[in-house]
Structures are given as C-alpha cells and as structure tokens.
C-alpha positions, 0 to 999 in steps of 0.5 A: 919803413915810411909806410909803417911810420905813416900808418902807425902815426895815423892809428896812434892819433886815432886811438887818442880819440881824435877825429879822423879828419884831424888825424889825417891832416896831422899825419900828413903834415908831420911826415911832410915836415920831418921826412920829405922835401915837399915844399909847404906851398904844395901842401896849401895848394893841395888842400885847395885843389883837393875839393876843386872837383866837379864830381864832389859837388854831387855830395852836398846836392844829394844830401840836400835832396835826401833831407828834403825827401825825409822831411817832405812826406815822401817816406810815408807815401812809399811806406803806404805803397810798400804795405799795400803790396806785401803787407798780407805776407808773413811779417807784412810790415817787416817786408814793407819796411824792407821794400820802403827802405829800398825805394827810399834808398833809390832817391836819398843816397844815404843810409842814416837818412833812410833809417830815420825816414822809414824807421821813425814811421815804421817801427812804432807801427810794427810794435803797435801791431804786435811785432817784437821791438827787436825784430822791427829794429833789426829790419830797419837797421839793416835795410837802411844800409841799402841807402849806400848800395842802391843808386844814387849813393854818396859813398859811390861818389866818394869812391870815384873821387878817392880813386880819380887821381890814382895811376893803375897798370893792368896785367897787360901793362895798360893804364887803367882809369878809375870808375866813373860815377855813372858806371858805379851807379848802374853797377849798384842796381843788381847788387842792390836789388839782390841785397833787398831781396835777401833781407826780405827773405830773411824777414819773411822766414823769421816772421813765418817761423814765429807766426808774426802778424799779417795785414789784410790783402789790399785791393788793386784799387788801393794799391794803385791809389798808394802808387799814385800818391808816391809816384812823384817820389819814385819819378826821381829815380827815373830822372836821376838814373835815366838822365845820366844813362841817356846822356842828358846830364852828368851825375853832378848835374843830376844831383843838383836837379834832384835837390831842386825836384825834391824841394818842389815836391816836398813844398809845393806838391805834397805840401808836408813841408812849409817854406818856413822849414826850408832854412832848417833843412838847408842848414842841416844839409850844410852842416853834414856836407861841411863835415864830409868835405872836410874829411875829403880835403884831408883824405886827398892830402893823405892820398897826395902823400901816399902818391908822393912816396909811391906807397900804393905802387910798392904795395902792388909790386910786393903783393904780386911778387909774393904770388898772391892771386886775386882770390886771396887778395879780395879775401884780405880786402874784405877782412881789412875793410870789416876790421876798419868798419869797427873804428871808422865811418864809411867815408873815411874808410873809402877815402883812405883805403881806395887809393891804396887798394885800387892800383893793387886790384887793377894789377891783379886783373880786378875791375875798378867797378867791381872793387868799388861795389865790393867796398860799398857792400863792406861799408853796408856791413860796417854801418850795422855793427858796433862800435861805430856803426852809424845805423845802429846809433840812429836806430837805437834812438828811434827804437829806444834800445841800447846798442848791445841789445840792438846788436843782438837784434840785427844778427840774422840780417847781418849774417845775410849781408855777410853771405851776400858780401861773399857772393859779390866778392867772387862773382864779379858779373853781378857788378859788371854785367849791367854796365857792360850790357848798357855799353858803359864798360 
C-alpha cells in the first residue's frame, strides 16, 4: 500500500506539470512527515550527503569537456575526417554524419551536445547537396543518441551513482555490489559500435534505394590530412578510456583531465575559441550541471525513502514468488522504461528506476552491468521520440522542422534502435564480454 501511495503521489505531482526534481522532493517530504517516524534531521543530512559522492564529480567535468569541444572546432574536424572516409558511398554525407556522431560521442558523453555539434554543421551541408531535409534530420537526431552509449557517458555515471547504495542478493544468496563507472564505460564500447554500424546500414540502405547524392572518393593523402587535423580530439578517447583501464586515474579524475585537455586544444591548439569565450562556456556548463545535480539530490532522497520502506526488496520477493523469470522481467523492464521515456528525461528515469530494478534484476541472475547497458539503450530510444525526446527538440531547432514532421522522419532509424534494443536485452554477452576479457568482471 505504501508503494502505491508513493508512486501515485509522484505521478500526480508530475501530471500537474511540476518539474521532476520538485515532484520527487515533495513526494518524499509528504510521505516522511505523514506516514513514517523518520526524523527531520535525517532528511536534511541526506540532502547534503546525496551529492557528497566522488563519482558525481565526473558529471560537471564531462559536461564542461563536451561544451569546450562543441565550441572549439573539434566537431568540424571530425566531420571532415568522416566525410573523407565514407563520403563516396551512397548517402555519403549521411554516413559521414553517423560516423562523426560516433566519434564525437566518444569525447562528449552527451547526446544533445552531439546533435548540436554535428547537426549544426552537417544538416545544412546535406540539404545544400540535395538530400531531403527529413533524411538529414533523421540521421542526426538518432545518431546523436550515441552520445550516451559510447563511453564516456554521463548517463552511465548517473546509473552507477543511483545504484551505489543499493543492496542486492543474487540467486546463490551472495551480496552483489553495483557496477563501477569503469566497468560501464568498457561495457558500452561493443554495443555503441554495433548501434553506430546499424544506424549507418539503415542510412546506406535508404540512400541506395532513393539514389541520394554521393561525393567523390577522397585520396589517401586527403584522408591522412583530415585525420591529422582531428587527431587532437580523437586523442581524448585514448586518454580517458586508456587511463581508466590502465589504472592511471579514476573515471572522475579522467573527467577532470578531459575538461582541462578540451580547454587546451580548443583555445591553444585549434584556436577556434578565444579566452573571451571561456566564461560563457563555464557558465553554460555550470547551469546544466546544477540542473542535473539538483535532480540527483532529490532522486537520492527518493531512493532513501524507498530503502527505508524496503520497497525494492518487497518488489523483488513478489516477482520471484510469482515465478517471473529473467526473460519476462527484462521484457517488462523495456516496456516500462520506454513508457517512462514518454514523460521524463533520461537522468530522472535512471535515478528513479535503477535503485528499484537493481535488486530485482540481481535476484533473477541478471548482471548489474547488463542491466545498466539495457537502461542506457532504452534512454537512447527515449531521446528520439515525443513528447519529451530531448534530441527531437534540439534537432527541430537546427533543422527548422516541427516535432510531428521530425517524428515521422526518424522512424526508420528509431525502428533500427528498437531492434537493437531487443538484441542487447537477450544477448548479455554483448555488454559483458569485453569487461570480462579485460579482467574487469
């Protein structure tokens, strides 16, 4: 009964149009003051300790790094390199858009930042070359979602933070800890590359069927020149993932290093951004970080209420008692997350749902890393469909298209993403093989 009251109140407050962070906080305070004996002091303490977490510090640093890269000319050089490699194939600029999004995703960690950085340059170029505006918008909107699957990923960090304090017991009765940020980053490599490949195949097929324009084949000299120009941006991938796996620094330290590195190459190496532009980038990053951290604070308080009432454990016991196996459970999880994607943005969904789903999944023998990648892919899909798909709104402003028209434009790629979601759901080794091979699991 307590569970129904908590979630009913949360949904009711969200239906009023209240921001999700405020709705979470009010739900917690209402239930604590009227239905529990939890002292007020513990609520205040939890609000403070909720973001007193070393891993959370990675979020503002990755946001800052992404903003420096977006304004610092890195995206344009990655587009030039991608165009030189695949521009001569059917739908050359479309394929280059997918490849450029994948490359930029590997240094930014954010889907909206990827859509803005690549889409602002690529979409006008595609329209100018003769591609339908719908085709270009569909490519960039969905490929931009790779920003949260290809590491480093802000959503992966949020998942680790959300499940960090959860207690889970596996089928053998052993305590299972949540996934680390490093494990999640490595686990996202193969699914991210597969998703990029499938989106590229969809782009190629549609371009081939409709005989869309192609560019002239670039020489190897032109390709090498394009690679040399974008090399400083690509080196960030090696620094972040290589440094984490080699044990040189933690994911949070890697995020801080990536922010400093992005500042240096944007201002002093590429020189596409002056020192006068730095305060604007810092302010924008601070605003975005504050918004996410405020949501995290209230979501941690919500998780505290869940744990205090033992709701995740009750749900886990109920699901196992009725005989639900892991196959049915993951199907239900996908449906639930896709429905949630109609009303909330990814950070909120992960922060609310991960602490609830984590103990249940572990009790059914599902690995925490597999669950995390599954949730991230669901968030990718949610960012590309209405009514609150963030990528849709960002791409709509770039492409000068209405949300309805853009929704129709993304369907071929969105269908590809849904098929891939099914594969990731029921083939756990796609997420687990690489971390195991590297000795991280």
